[in-house]
C-alpha positions as CSV (number, residue, x, y, z in Angstrom):
1,X,105.5,62.3,276.9
2,X,107.6,60.6,274.3
3,X,111.0,58.7,274.7
4,X,113.7,58.3,272.5
5,X,115.6,55.2,272.6
6,X,119.0,53.6,271.5
7,X,119.8,49.8,272.7
8,X,122.9,47.9,272.8
9,X,124.0,44.3,273.8
10,X,127.0,43.9,276.0
11,X,128.9,40.9,276.9
12,X,128.9,39.9,280.6
13,X,132.8,39.8,279.9
14,X,133.0,43.4,279.2
15,X,130.6,44.5,281.7
16,X,133.0,46.1,284.0
17,X,134.9,47.4,281.3
18,X,131.9,49.3,279.6
19,X,130.4,50.5,283.3
20,X,133.9,51.9,283.5
21,X,133.9,54.0,280.4
22,X,130.4,54.9,280.8
23,X,131.2,56.2,284.4
24,X,134.3,58.3,282.8
25,X,131.9,59.7,280.1
26,X,129.3,60.5,282.5
27,X,131.7,62.0,285.1
28,X,129.5,60.3,288.0
29,X,129.5,57.1,289.9
30,X,127.1,54.4,288.4
31,X,124.1,54.1,290.8
32,X,122.9,50.5,291.2
33,X,119.0,49.8,290.9
34,X,116.8,46.8,291.3
35,X,113.4,46.9,290.3
36,X,110.5,44.4,290.5
37,X,108.2,44.6,287.1
38,X,104.8,43.0,287.8
39,X,103.0,42.6,284.6
40,X,99.3,43.3,284.4
41,X,97.1,42.4,281.7
42,X,93.6,43.9,281.0
43,X,90.9,41.7,280.5
44,X,88.3,42.4,277.5
45,X,84.7,42.7,278.4
46,X,82.5,39.9,276.9
47,X,80.1,41.5,274.1
48,X,76.7,40.4,273.8
49,X,75.7,39.4,270.2
50,X,73.2,42.2,268.6
51,X,69.9,40.9,268.6
52,X,67.7,41.7,265.7
53,X,65.0,44.4,267.0
54,X,62.1,46.4,265.5
55,X,62.4,50.1,264.4
56,X,61.1,51.6,267.6
57,X,63.1,49.2,270.0
58,X,66.2,50.1,267.9
59,X,65.8,53.6,268.6
60,X,65.3,53.3,272.5
61,X,68.8,51.3,272.7
62,X,70.5,54.5,270.7
63,X,71.0,56.1,274.3
64,X,74.0,56.6,276.5
65,X,76.5,57.7,274.0
66,X,79.2,57.7,276.9
67,X,78.7,53.9,277.4
68,X,79.0,53.4,273.8
69,X,82.0,55.2,273.5
70,X,83.8,53.1,276.4
71,X,82.7,49.8,275.1
72,X,84.2,51.0,271.6
73,X,87.4,52.0,273.1
74,X,87.4,48.6,275.2
75,X,87.3,46.9,271.5
76,X,90.3,48.3,270.2
77,X,94.1,47.6,271.2
78,X,94.7,46.6,274.9
79,X,98.2,47.3,276.6
80,X,100.0,45.7,279.6
81,X,101.0,47.5,282.6
82,X,103.6,47.3,284.7
83,X,103.8,48.0,288.2
84,X,107.4,48.8,289.2
85,X,108.9,48.8,292.9
86,X,112.1,50.1,293.9
87,X,114.0,47.5,295.9
88,X,117.2,49.1,296.6
89,X,116.9,53.1,296.9
90,X,113.7,52.9,299.1
91,X,113.0,56.4,298.1
92,X,116.2,57.7,299.6
93,X,117.3,61.1,297.6
94,X,120.4,62.6,297.2
95,X,121.5,64.9,300.1
96,X,119.2,62.7,302.5
97,X,120.5,60.9,305.3
98,X,118.2,59.0,307.5
99,X,115.2,61.1,306.4
100,X,116.6,64.4,306.6
101,X,118.4,66.6,304.0
102,X,122.3,66.5,304.7
103,X,123.5,70.1,305.6
104,X,125.6,72.0,302.9
105,X,124.4,69.2,300.5
106,X,122.7,70.3,297.1
107,X,120.8,68.0,295.1
108,X,122.6,66.4,292.0
109,X,121.0,67.3,288.6
110,X,120.2,63.9,287.1
111,X,117.8,64.3,284.0
112,X,117.0,67.1,282.1
113,X,113.8,66.9,279.7
114,X,112.6,69.4,276.9
115,X,109.6,71.0,277.3
116,X,107.7,69.8,280.4
117,X,106.9,67.1,282.9
118,X,103.4,65.6,283.9
119,X,102.7,65.4,287.1
120,X,105.2,67.9,288.8
121,X,107.2,71.3,288.9
122,X,110.6,71.9,288.2
123,X,113.2,74.9,287.2
124,X,112.3,76.0,283.8
125,X,115.2,77.8,281.4
126,X,114.6,78.4,277.7
127,X,111.7,75.8,277.5
128,X,114.1,73.1,279.4
129,X,112.7,71.7,282.5
130,X,115.4,70.3,285.0
131,X,114.4,67.1,286.5
132,X,116.2,65.8,289.5
133,X,115.9,62.2,289.7
134,X,116.8,59.7,292.4
135,X,114.3,57.0,292.3
136,X,115.6,54.4,289.7
137,X,111.8,53.6,288.8
138,X,110.7,57.3,288.3
139,X,111.8,60.9,287.8
140,X,111.2,62.9,290.6
141,X,111.6,66.6,291.4
142,X,113.6,67.8,294.2
143,X,113.5,71.5,294.5
144,X,116.6,73.3,295.7
145,X,114.7,75.5,298.2
146,X,111.7,74.7,300.4
147,X,108.1,75.5,298.3
148,X,106.9,77.2,301.5
149,X,109.1,80.1,302.4
150,X,109.3,81.1,306.1
151,X,107.1,83.4,307.4
152,X,108.6,87.1,308.2
153,X,106.8,87.4,311.4
154,X,108.3,86.8,314.7
155,X,106.8,84.9,317.5
156,X,108.0,87.5,320.6
157,X,106.7,86.7,323.8
158,X,104.7,89.3,325.8
159,X,103.9,89.8,329.3
160,X,100.4,88.5,328.8
161,X,101.0,86.0,326.3
162,X,103.0,82.6,326.0
163,X,105.3,81.9,323.0
164,X,103.4,80.1,320.0
165,X,104.9,76.8,319.1
166,X,106.8,76.9,316.1
167,X,105.3,74.2,313.4
168,X,107.8,72.1,311.6
169,X,108.7,73.5,308.4
170,X,107.6,71.1,305.8
171,X,110.5,68.8,304.0
172,X,111.8,70.2,300.6
173,X,111.4,66.2,299.6
174,X,108.4,65.1,297.7
175,X,106.7,61.9,299.1
176,X,108.6,58.7,298.1
177,X,106.9,57.0,295.5
178,X,106.2,53.4,296.9
179,X,105.7,51.9,293.4
180,X,105.2,53.3,289.9
181,X,102.7,52.3,287.5
182,X,104.2,52.4,284.0
183,X,102.7,52.3,280.6
184,X,104.6,51.9,277.4
185,X,103.0,52.2,273.9
186,X,104.2,50.3,270.8
187,X,106.7,52.3,269.2
188,X,105.7,54.7,266.4
189,X,105.6,53.1,262.8
190,X,107.4,54.4,259.6
191,X,109.4,56.8,261.8
192,X,112.5,58.7,260.0
193,X,114.3,59.3,263.5
194,X,117.6,57.1,263.6
195,X,116.3,55.9,267.0
196,X,113.1,54.4,268.3
197,X,110.4,56.8,269.6
198,X,107.3,55.7,271.6
199,X,104.5,57.2,274.3
200,X,105.0,56.6,277.6
201,X,103.6,57.5,281.1
202,X,104.6,57.3,284.6
203,X,102.4,57.4,287.5
204,X,103.8,57.4,291.0
205,X,102.0,56.1,293.7
206,X,102.3,57.3,297.1
207,X,99.0,56.6,298.9
208,X,99.1,53.8,301.4
209,X,95.3,53.7,301.8
210,X,94.7,51.6,298.5
211,X,97.3,49.3,297.0
212,X,97.8,49.2,293.5
213,X,97.1,45.7,292.9
214,X,93.5,46.0,294.3
215,X,93.2,49.0,292.1
216,X,94.3,47.3,289.2
217,X,92.0,44.2,289.9
218,X,89.3,46.6,289.8
219,X,89.8,47.8,286.6
220,X,89.7,44.0,285.5
221,X,93.5,43.7,285.3
222,X,95.4,40.4,286.3
223,X,98.8,39.8,287.0
224,X,100.4,37.6,284.9
225,X,104.0,37.5,285.4
226,X,106.8,38.9,287.1
227,X,110.4,40.0,286.2
228,X,113.6,41.8,287.7
229,X,115.7,44.6,286.6
230,X,119.2,44.7,288.0
231,X,122.1,47.1,287.1
232,X,123.2,50.7,287.2
233,X,122.0,53.8,286.2
234,X,124.0,57.0,285.0
235,X,123.2,60.4,283.5
236,X,125.0,62.0,280.7
237,X,124.7,66.1,280.4
238,X,121.6,65.8,282.4
239,X,119.8,64.9,279.3
240,X,120.4,61.4,278.6
241,X,119.8,58.3,281.0
242,X,122.0,55.5,280.7
243,X,120.9,52.0,282.1
244,X,123.1,49.2,281.8
245,X,121.0,46.2,283.6
246,X,120.3,42.3,283.2
247,X,116.5,41.1,283.1
248,X,116.2,38.4,285.8
249,X,113.4,35.9,286.6
250,X,112.2,34.7,289.8
251,X,112.7,30.9,290.9
252,X,110.0,28.3,290.3
253,X,107.0,28.7,292.4
254,X,108.0,32.3,293.0
255,X,106.7,33.9,289.7
256,X,104.1,36.3,291.4
257,X,106.9,37.8,293.5
258,X,106.6,38.5,297.1
259,X,104.7,41.2,298.4
260,X,107.2,42.6,300.7
261,X,110.6,44.4,299.1
262,X,112.6,43.1,301.9
263,X,111.8,39.7,301.7
264,X,112.4,40.0,298.1
265,X,115.9,41.3,298.6
266,X,116.8,38.7,301.1
267,X,115.7,36.3,298.1
268,X,118.3,37.8,295.6
269,X,120.1,34.5,295.1
270,X,116.8,32.7,293.8
271,X,116.8,35.3,290.7
272,X,117.9,33.5,287.5
273,X,119.3,35.9,284.8
274,X,117.4,35.5,281.3
275,X,120.5,35.7,279.5
276,X,123.5,35.1,281.7
277,X,126.1,36.0,279.1
278,X,124.5,39.4,278.0
279,X,123.6,42.6,279.7
280,X,121.7,45.6,277.9
281,X,122.5,48.8,277.4
282,X,119.7,51.4,277.0
283,X,120.2,55.2,276.2
284,X,117.0,57.3,276.6
285,X,116.0,60.9,276.4
286,X,112.3,61.9,277.3
287,X,110.6,64.8,275.4
288,X,107.4,66.1,276.7
289,X,105.7,66.7,273.5
290,X,106.8,64.4,270.7
291,X,104.5,66.6,268.4
292,X,107.1,69.2,268.4
293,X,109.7,69.0,266.1
294,X,112.1,71.6,267.6
295,X,112.1,69.1,270.9
296,X,112.3,66.2,269.3
297,X,115.4,67.1,267.2
298,X,117.0,68.5,270.6
299,X,116.5,65.2,272.1
300,X,117.8,63.1,269.0
301,X,120.9,65.2,268.9
302,X,121.7,64.5,272.3
303,X,121.2,61.0,271.7
304,X,123.2,60.8,268.6
305,X,126.1,62.8,270.0
306,X,126.4,60.2,273.2
307,X,126.2,57.3,270.3
308,X,129.3,59.0,268.6
309,X,131.4,59.2,271.9
310,X,130.7,55.6,272.3
311,X,131.4,54.3,268.7
312,X,134.1,51.5,268.9
313,X,132.8,51.0,272.5
314,X,129.3,49.5,271.8
315,X,127.2,49.5,268.8
316,X,124.2,51.4,269.4
317,X,120.9,51.0,267.2
318,X,117.2,51.3,267.4
319,X,115.7,48.1,267.7
320,X,112.8,46.3,265.8
321,X,109.5,47.9,266.4
322,X,107.8,44.3,267.4
323,X,110.5,43.6,270.1
324,X,109.0,46.6,272.2
325,X,105.4,45.6,271.5
326,X,103.3,45.6,274.7
327,X,99.8,45.2,273.2
328,X,97.9,42.3,274.3
329,X,97.4,39.4,271.8
């Protein structure tokens, strides 16, 4: 999946004004979000120096091509991974009140993406997949109807049988992602697009049997730092995601972050903005296949249309490629 991006810097003094303008353009109320990002760094395996051996011994050491391929891949570029936790929504979705869908309510369309989406389904219309997203750290599908239609048979009691107890119908809402593992590639070089383009992958983690931190540790990833993103999220024309946020750092002595999201919320006053006088505005459109020019063109068109609408309000531009470099140095 590819992501098309535009960024702008918004002074804190104009934060309320810009947020009000964005809400009017998007025709929706800004949705607050608070994410904790734990940064994990891969450890490059140590390589043994090649020893000079004879001809017959060299032939014997040429076996196991799979191991050689893995070792060759590990010698290439390594990238940081983000383990993202939602500290506000806690997985609650539109139309869901206290774990149950609100009667008469319909899920609100939040994101539409060209092509398809990895890891889920959706309603496809002319090559467009409609995503209904609630979780700030990951787009999640919410079907308007239950994936398991009710059975047509009726359990009518007879003289010789007792009524069969009805099993509760499955919830139309997918499991709430406890965490999301995010990969962000370095932006594509030499792009002729008027925006930033990069490869991304979001992996929702819903299992509670194994923690993501232990999984990453088994892959030789170590946590290096923690930061928070606090702000508001909107969606324009069901295609463009709008984020107006401010990066924050935890207080000294709490750089690793707490293991409990509740505890972290209680210590929000210990967060310090990275740049108190500045907020970041990000516009993004996600394209399922960045190798298809027609899909990319549709995504760029939606992004440029919103940029033109915001002309005179903020100056949106493609940031320098090196500022979004996620490779391990």
